[in-house]
N, C-alpha and C positions, 0 to 999 in steps of 0.2 A: 937206711937205704941199702938195698941189696941189688947186685947186678949179676947177669949171666950172659952167656954167649949162645946165640941161636944155633950155631953149628954143633954145639955140644949135645944138643937134644935131637938133632935132625934124624938120626938113625932110628930113634925110638918113636918119633912123632906119628908115623903112619899106623902104629899099633894102638893108639889111644881109642878107647871104646866109649860108649855112651856113659855119661857121668851125671851127677846131680846138678845139672846146669840148666838155666833158662837163657835163651838167646834173645837179643833185642836189636832192632835197627832204629837209630835216630834219624827221623825223616828230614831233619834240618830246619833251618830258619827261613828267612825271606828270600834267599838266593838272589840278592840284588845284583851282584856282579854277573850272575849267570843269565839273567834276563827273563827267566821263567822258573817254574818249580823244578829244581835240579833232580829231585827224587824220581820224577816222571820222565826224565830224559831217556830216550830209547834209541841209542845210536845204531844198534844192530837188531832192533825189533823187540828187545826186552828191556823194561825199565831198570834203572840202576837200583831202585829199592827192591825190585823182584830178585835181582841178582844177589843182593846182600842177604835177603831172606833165604834164598836157595843155598847159599854158602853155609848158613847156620843149621839148617834142618837136620843134616846127618849127625850133628854133634851134640844136640841139646834136646831137652824134653819138650819144650814148646818155644815158639818164636813170637815175640811181641813187637809192636811198632809204637814208637814214641812220637806223638804229634801234638801240636797245639789244638785247642778247641776249634779254631777257625778252619783248620785243615784236616781234622780227623776223618771226615766223611770221604775225603779224596782217596784214601787208601783202603776203602772197603773192598775193592776188587781183589785184594790179596787174600781175603778170607782168614785174616789173622786178628787177634785181639788188639785193638787200638787203645793205647794208654795215654790219656790226655794229661798235660802238665797240671800239677796241683797248684802251682803258683805261676801264672802267666808271665811271659817276658823275662824269664830268669836264665835264658840261654840253655846250653847243654846241661848245666848243673840242675836246672829245674826238671829237665827230662829224665836225668839220672835219678833224681829223688823219687819221681813217680814210678819209675821202673823198679827200683829197689823196694818200694812200698808194695807193689803188685807181685813181685817175685816170690815164688813159693819154694825155691831151691836154695841151697847154701851159697851158690855162686851164680853170677850173672855175666854173660859174655856179650859185649856190646860192640856193634859196628856202626859206622856212618855209611851213608850210601854213596859218598863221593870219593872213595878210595879204591879204585878199580884194580890195584895191584896187590891188595891183600887177598891171599888165597887160602885154601884149606890147610896147606902145610904150615903157614904162619899161625893159624888158629890152633892147630894141633900142637905146635911147639909151645904155645902159651899154656895150654892145658897140661902138657907134660911137665913144664916147670912148676906149675901149681901142685902137681902130684908129688914132686920130689920131697924127700925129708932127709937129705944128706947134709954135708957140711956147708952147703950154700945157704942153708937156713939156720937161724939161731936155735940151737937145741931141738932141732926137728920141727919147730913151729912154722906154720905157713904164713905167707904175707897176706895182707888184706886186699891188695890190688897188684896187678901185673900189667905193665905197658911196655911199649918199645921205645928205644933210645937210639938216635943216630950216632954215628962215629964221632961227630963234632960235639956231642954232649947234649944236643937239643932233644927234647922229649915230645913225643906225640901222645896226647891223652887217649887216642883211639887208634886201633881197637883196644879195648880194655876188658880185663877179666877182674871182677871185683866181688868181694864177699858181701852178702846181704847184711852182715853185722856192722858194716861201715856206715849204715844209714844214720845212726845217731850223730856221728861225727859230721856227716854232710849237712844234716838239718841244723846242727849247732852253728855251723859256718854260714849257712844261708840266713839264719836268724840275725847274725851279726853283720849281714850285708856283704859277706865275702863269697863271691861267685866265680872265682877263678878255678878252673879245672886243675891247672898245674899246682896251684897252692893247696888244693885238696889232696893231691897226690903226696905233697910234702908233709901233710898232716897225718897221713896214713902210713902204715908199714908197707911200703911199696917196693916191688921187685922190678928192676929194669932189665929188659932183654935187649942186647945190642943187635940192631937190625943188620942183616947180611948185605943190604944195599939201601941207598937213599931212595931208590925208586919205590920200594915196598910201601913207604908211607906218603907217597905223593898223592895229592888230591886234585880234583878238577874244579876250577872256579868259573870256567867259561866253556862253551861247547867245543871251541877249537883246542882245548887242552886234552880232549879225548884221543887216545890211541888204543886200539884193541889190545888188552893184556894177554899174556900167555894163558895156556890152559890152566883153569883153577882147580 
C-alpha cells in the first residue's frame, strides 16, 4: 500500500496533458433509495451521467458507459459506447471487469455519476500521481490502481484510476465469488491519495442530497 497527499501534486495537476487513458462512467445500479434512475437526474437541466462524461472528455482518448443489459439503451442519447456487464448482478466489480476487457489503453479512469463534488482538479491530481516515478513508488514502479482516502482512513473505490493489467486479478477474484471493490484494492498494488476534504467523495443517494457543486 502506498499513500500520497493531494496537495503535494496540486501545483502540477493543471499541466497534465492527454495520456493513454480511457475514461468510463459507471451508470449505477437500481437507485432504490433515490426512487428513480439516479444517472438521469437533472437538477439543473443536465443529467448527472452527462456531467460525469463531460468531466472525462478533456482527459481521455474515449469515454465509455458501463450499464446493465436492461438499462443499456437508456444511455444512447449520450452518443458514447455502452459497455454491458459480462456477468449480470455482480455490482461495480462486474462493470469494472467489462470496462477493463473493452479498454484499449494502459489505464482506465472511472467515475460514478453520483459524486458531484469530484472535479477536474481531482482527476488531474490522480493522473499526476500515476505519472510520478520518485521515491513515493517502489524503485520507480507504478501502482496498479489509485483511489482516494479520507482523513479518517476510510477508502472510496471511486473515482479510480486502474491499469488494464489488473484484469486477471479481478477475474480471479470474481471466479472465487469475491466481489468487494475494497478487497480488490487490497489485492492490487494500490496507491491511496489523501482527500483534501470529506466533501470531495460525498455522493447523493436521494434527490434532496443534491446541492450545486462549485465550478468543475
